[in-house]
C-alpha positions in Angstrom: 0.0 0.0 0.0 1.3 3.4 -0.9 1.1 6.0 1.8 2.3 9.6 2.0 2.7 11.4 5.4 3.3 15.0 4.7 4.0 16.8 7.9 5.6 20.0 6.7 3.9 23.3 5.6 4.9 25.2 2.5 6.7 28.5 3.5 4.2 31.1 4.5 1.2 28.7 4.6 0.7 28.1 8.3 -2.9 27.1 8.0 -2.3 24.6 5.3 0.7 23.2 7.3 -1.5 22.7 10.3 -4.0 20.7 8.2 -1.2 18.6 6.7 0.1 17.9 10.2 -3.3 16.8 11.4 -3.6 14.5 8.4 -0.2 13.1 9.1 -1.2 12.4 12.7 -4.3 10.6 11.6 -2.6 8.7 8.8 0.2 7.5 11.1 -2.0 6.2 13.8 -1.9 9.2 16.1 1.8 9.9 15.6 2.1 13.3 17.3 3.1 16.2 15.0 6.7 17.3 15.5 7.4 20.4 17.5 10.9 21.7 18.0 12.0 21.6 21.6 13.4 24.8 23.3 16.1 25.9 23.2 16.9 23.7 20.2 14.9 25.7 17.7 15.9 26.0 14.0 17.8 23.6 11.8 21.2 24.4 13.1 20.6 24.0 16.8 18.5 20.8 16.1 21.5 19.5 14.2 24.2 20.5 16.7 22.4 19.2 19.8 23.8 15.7 19.1 27.3 17.2 19.5 26.6 19.5 22.3 24.7 17.0 24.5 26.4 13.6 23.9 23.7 11.6 25.8 24.1 8.4 27.7 26.0 5.3 26.6 24.2 2.0 26.0 25.8 -0.3 28.5 24.3 -3.6 29.5 25.2 -7.1 30.6 22.8 -8.2 27.8 25.0 -6.6 25.1 27.5 -8.6 23.1 29.7 -8.0 20.1 29.1 -9.7 16.7 31.5 -10.1 13.8 30.7 -10.4 10.1 33.2 -11.6 7.6 32.9 -10.0 4.1 33.6 -11.8 0.9 37.0 -10.1 0.5 38.1 -11.0 4.1 37.3 -7.7 5.7 35.5 -8.0 9.0 32.7 -5.8 10.2 31.5 -5.6 13.8 28.5 -4.4 15.7 26.9 -4.4 19.1 23.8 -6.6 19.7 21.8 -5.1 22.6 19.0 -7.1 24.3 16.1 -5.5 26.2 15.3 -6.2 29.9 11.8 -7.3 28.9 12.0 -8.8 25.5 8.9 -9.0 23.3 9.2 -12.5 21.7 7.3 -11.4 18.6 9.4 -8.3 18.0 11.8 -8.0 15.1 15.5 -7.2 15.3 16.2 -3.6 14.6 19.4 -3.0 12.5 20.7 0.5 13.1 23.1 1.9 10.5 25.2 5.1 11.1 26.0 7.9 8.8 29.1 9.5 7.4 32.1 9.2 9.9 29.7 7.6 12.4 30.0 4.4 14.4 28.2 2.2 17.0 28.4 5.0 19.7 27.1 7.8 17.6 24.5 9.7 19.6 21.6 9.0 17.2 22.4 5.3 17.2 22.5 5.1 21.0 19.2 7.0 21.2 17.6 4.7 18.6 18.9 1.6 20.4 17.6 2.8 23.8 14.1 3.5 22.4 13.7 0.2 20.6 15.1 -1.7 23.7 12.4 0.0 25.7 9.9 -1.4 23.3 11.2 -5.0 23.8 13.2 -5.2 20.6 16.8 -6.3 20.2 19.0 -3.9 18.3 22.2 -4.3 16.3 24.3 -1.1 16.1 26.5 -1.9 13.0 29.9 -0.4 12.2 30.2 -0.1 8.5 33.2 -1.3 6.6 36.3 0.7 7.8 34.4 2.6 10.5 34.7 2.6 14.3 35.8 -0.8 15.8 35.6 -2.3 12.3 38.4 -0.1 11.0 41.4 -2.2 12.0 39.9 -5.3 10.4 39.1 -3.8 6.9 41.3 -3.1 3.9 38.5 -1.2 2.2 35.9 1.4 3.4 32.2 2.1 3.1 30.7 4.5 0.7 27.2 5.5 -0.4 26.9 2.8 -3.1 28.1 -0.1 -1.0 24.6 -1.4 -0.1 25.9 -4.9 -0.8 27.6 -4.8 2.6 24.2 -4.7 4.3 23.2 -7.7 2.3 26.3 -9.6 3.3 25.8 -8.7 7.0 22.1 -9.8 6.8 23.1 -13.2 5.3 25.6 -13.7 8.1 23.1 -13.0 10.9 22.4 -16.0 13.2 19.0 -17.6 12.5 17.7 -16.8 16.0 18.1 -13.1 15.3 16.0 -13.2 12.1 13.2 -15.5 13.2 10.8 -12.6 13.9 12.1 -10.5 11.1 14.5 -7.6 10.8 13.7 -3.9 10.4 16.6 -1.7 9.1 17.0 1.9 10.1 19.7 4.1 8.4 20.6 7.6 9.4 22.0 10.1 6.9 24.5 8.1 4.7 23.3 5.0 6.5 19.9 5.7 5.1 21.4 6.0 1.6 22.7 2.5 2.0 19.4 1.2 3.4 17.4 2.8 0.5 19.9 1.4 -2.1 19.7 -2.0 -0.5 15.9 -2.3 -0.6 15.7 -0.7 -4.1 18.6 -2.3 -5.9 18.5 -5.9 -4.5 15.9 -8.6 -4.0 15.3 -8.3 -0.2 15.4 -11.4 2.0 12.1 -12.7 3.2 13.0 -11.8 6.8 13.4 -8.1 6.1 10.0 -6.7 7.0 10.7 -3.0 6.3 13.2 -0.2 6.4 13.6 3.5 7.2 15.9 6.3 5.9 16.3 9.2 8.3 17.7 12.6 7.1 19.2 10.8 4.0 20.4 12.5 0.8 18.5 11.0 -2.1 20.5 13.2 -4.6 24.1 13.1 -3.5 25.4 15.8 -5.8 22.7 18.2 -4.5 23.7 17.4 -1.0 27.4 18.0 -1.7 26.6 21.4 -3.3 24.5 22.3 -0.2 27.3 21.5 2.2 29.7 23.5 0.0 27.5 26.6 0.4 29.0 29.5 2.3 26.5 29.3 5.2 27.7 25.7 5.7 31.4 26.2 5.7 31.7 25.3 9.4 29.8 22.0 8.8 31.9 21.2 5.8 35.1 21.8 7.6 34.0 19.6 10.5 32.8 16.7 8.2 35.9 16.9 6.0 38.2 16.8 9.0 36.4 13.6 10.2 36.4 12.1 6.7 40.2 12.7 6.4 40.9 11.3 9.9 38.8 8.2 9.2 40.6 7.6 5.9 44.1 8.2 7.2 43.5 5.8 10.1 43.0 3.0 7.6 45.4 1.0 5.5 46.9 3.8 3.3 50.6 3.0 3.8 50.9 1.7 0.3 49.1 4.7 -1.3 51.2 7.8 -0.6 49.5 9.7 -3.5 46.1 9.0 -2.0 47.2 10.2 1.4 48.5 13.4 -0.1 45.2 13.9 -2.0 43.2 13.4 1.2 45.3 15.9 3.1 45.1 18.5 0.2 41.3 18.3 -0.4 39.5 21.5 0.7 35.9 20.4 0.2 33.9 17.2 0.6 33.4 17.1 -3.2 37.2 17.4 -3.8 37.8 14.6 -1.2 35.2 12.4 -3.0 36.8 13.2 -6.3 40.4 12.5 -5.2 39.9 9.7 -2.8 36.5 8.0 -2.6 35.8 7.8 -6.3 39.1 6.3 -7.4 39.3 4.0 -4.5 35.9 2.5 -5.4 36.0 2.3 -9.2 34.2 5.5 -10.0 35.5 7.9 -12.7 35.2 11.0 -10.5 33.0 12.5 -7.8 30.1 13.3 -10.2 30.2 9.7 -11.5 30.1 8.5 -7.9 27.2 10.7 -7.0 25.2 9.7 -10.0 25.8 5.9 -9.7 25.4 5.7 -5.9 22.4 8.1 -5.4 19.4 6.2 -4.0 16.8 8.6 -5.5 16.2 6.6 -8.7 16.0 3.3 -6.7 13.6 4.4 -3.9 10.5 3.9 -6.2 11.6 0.4 -6.7 11.7 -0.5 -3.0 10.6 -4.1 -2.6 9.8 -3.8 1.1 7.9 -1.0 3.0 10.2 2.0 3.2 9.8 5.0 5.4 11.6 8.2 4.4 11.8 10.9 7.1 13.2 14.4 6.4 13.1 17.9 7.9 12.3 20.9 5.8 15.1 22.9 7.6 17.9 20.3 7.3 20.9 22.5 6.8 22.8 19.8 5.0 20.3 18.2 2.6 17.6 19.9 0.5 14.1 18.5 0.7 13.4 18.8 -3.1 13.5 15.1 -3.9 11.7 14.2 -0.7 8.8 16.5 -1.5 8.6 15.2 -5.1 8.3 11.7 -3.6 5.6 12.8 -1.2 3.6 14.4 -4.1 3.6 11.1 -6.0 4.4 8.3 -3.6 5.7 5.0 -5.1 4.3 1.7 -4.0 5.7 0.5 -0.6 7.1 4.0 0.2 5.9 6.4 2.9 7.3 9.9 3.0 7.3 12.2 6.0 8.6 15.7 5.8 8.5 17.6 9.1 8.4 21.3 9.8 11.7 21.6 11.6 14.0 19.0 12.9 17.4 19.7 11.4 19.8 17.0 10.3 19.3 13.8 12.3 17.9 16.0 15.0 14.1 15.8 15.6 14.5 16.8 19.2 10.8 17.4 20.1 8.9 19.1 22.7 8.0 16.8 25.6 9.6 13.7 24.1 11.9 11.3 25.8 13.5 10.3 22.5 14.0 12.0 19.1 10.7 12.2 17.2 12.1 10.2 14.3 12.3 7.2 16.6 8.6 7.5 17.3 7.9 7.7 13.6 9.9 4.5 13.0 8.2 2.8 15.9 4.7 3.6 14.5 5.7 2.5 11.0 7.3 -0.7 12.2 4.1 -1.6 14.2 1.9 -0.9 11.2 3.9 -2.9 8.8 4.3 -5.8 11.3 0.5 -5.8 11.6 0.1 -5.8 7.8 2.6 -8.6 7.5 0.5 -10.7 9.9 -2.7 -10.4 7.8 -1.0 -10.4 4.4 -2.1 -13.9 3.5 -5.8 -12.9 4.0 -5.3 -9.8 1.8 -3.6 -11.8 -0.9 -6.4 -14.3 -1.0 -9.0 -11.5 -1.2 -7.2 -9.9 -4.2 -6.9 -13.2 -6.0 -10.6 -13.7 -5.7 
C-alpha cells in the first residue's frame, strides 16, 4: 500500500501546514506532530544538539559484540543489545550510522535505547572501515556499498531473524538502506526499512554542504572524513594520502579519494551511480523516508517530489523543523524520528500478519 505522510507546511502557509500535520497524525495512527524543543529551535541547533549533548552510553550485561566476515576477508563488527523485557514477537532492529559515524554515535544510541524500551533487540552496526571495524578492513564504506548490508544480513544467526528484521539508516546509512531495498531482492525476513535525514540526490547534498553558510559544517565533516581515511590502510598509497590531506571540500575529497578507491570515474560519477533517489520507487519492502524541511545539509526537493507522487511501498514524512538527524521534540523522551519509525514498524508488522488474507482477497 502506498502512503504519504506530509507533515511540513509550505513556506508562509501556516494554516495549510496545520491541516497537513493533522492529516499526518491521523494517517500515522496518532503519531504526534513534530514540534521543535526549546532551546533547540531551528535547523542548526537541532543538528548541533547531538554534538553539544552527547547523551548516555548504551551499556548492558545483555549486550555482546558480533562479527561479520565479508567476501573479501574484511570483518565488520556491531553491538547486539538485548532488552530487559523482550517481546518474543518483536523483530531485530538493525541500526546503520551515517558518514564518519560508528556504533556509539548519539543518534544510534538514542535509537537503540528507544527500541530496547519497546522490547526489541538492536544491532548497532559499524560499516566497513568505521569505528571498531576499521582495524579489520582493507576497504571502506561509501554511499553505493549497499551490498555490505546484504552480506551482514546473510551472516546473521537464525535466532536473530526468526521474527524478522527492520533496518534503520541515518543520513548516509539511510542511503545504504534505501539502495539495499531498491537495488536488490530483499530477504524474506526483512520486514521493512527507514531512511532518516538521508540525501537522495548526492550531488545536490554535496553542493548544499559547500554553500558559504555551511562552511563550518563542511570543515568539520571533511576533518572527520580525512581522519577516518588516514587511520585506515593507506601506507601503500602515498599519493592518495597526499590527495586526502590536500582536499579542501567534501566534493574534492570524494573526487580525489572516494571515487578512485571504489571504481568511479570521479565525484560526479560516484554521486550519480550511488544516489538512492532513482531506486527508492523500486523498493521491494515497505520503506519510510523521514526528512526535515530545515535540514541545513540536505535539501528537501526530492523528498517533496516523492511525497507528491508516492511510489508503492514508500511512505514519505517531511516535518516542519528537525534539522539533520535531530528531531528533538517538545515533551519527548527520544528523538521524534524514533517515534515515527516505531509507528511505521508496528503498522507494517500488523500488515505482515494479515497479508495472506489480503492476498487471498485480491486473488478472488
